[in-house]
Each structure stands twice: as C-alpha cells, then as structure tokens.
C-alpha positions, 0 to 999 in steps of 0.5 A, spaced: 107 977 194 101 974 192 095 976 193 089 970 196 085 968 191 077 969 192 076 962 191 079 956 194 077 948 192 072 948 197 068 953 194 067 949 188 066 942 191 061 945 194 057 949 188 059 943 183 057 937 188 050 940 187 049 941 180 053 943 173 057 950 173 061 952 167 067 955 169 065 962 167 059 961 171 063 959 177 068 965 175 062 970 175 059 967 181 065 967 185 068 975 181 075 972 179 077 969 174 076 963 169 084 962 169 083 962 178 078 957 177 082 952 172 088 954 176 084 951 182 081 945 178 088 942 176 091 944 182 086 940 187 084 933 185 076 933 190 075 940 186 077 936 179 073 930 180 066 935 183 067 939 177 067 933 173 060 929 176 056 934 173 060 937 167 055 934 161 062 933 157 068 931 161 073 933 154 072 941 157 078 939 161 085 936 161 086 930 164 088 932 171 095 930 173 098 927 180 104 932 181 
C-alpha cells in the first residue's frame, strides 16, 4: 500500500508562481524528500511550468516528457 505524499502538484504551483524556490527549498517547506518534489514536478505539466517560471537556470530540470 502506498502512502500519500505530503506534497501535491498544486502546492508547487501555488508557491512557485509567486517566487523562485529550489527543489531543496520546496522539500524543506513541505517536509518531504527532494525526490518527492522532483516526482511531482516531472509527473504534472502545470507544476513543471510553474517551477520554471521563476527558475534562474532552467537547465536544472530535464525536459518534460508527455506520457
């Protein structure tokens, strides 16, 4: 049985749309692992786009792949 993640894609959209947060900062803010933040970012296009809005270096993330 999988445990529900403490973070959702809308958490990232809401926070990232206002200012830049690194993946590490988001993990600390929501008290979860950096891999959980990356998983949400790579699974949801809206979260991916919101994260890149204020990212100073977009090369931090690999390109989004539609499934």
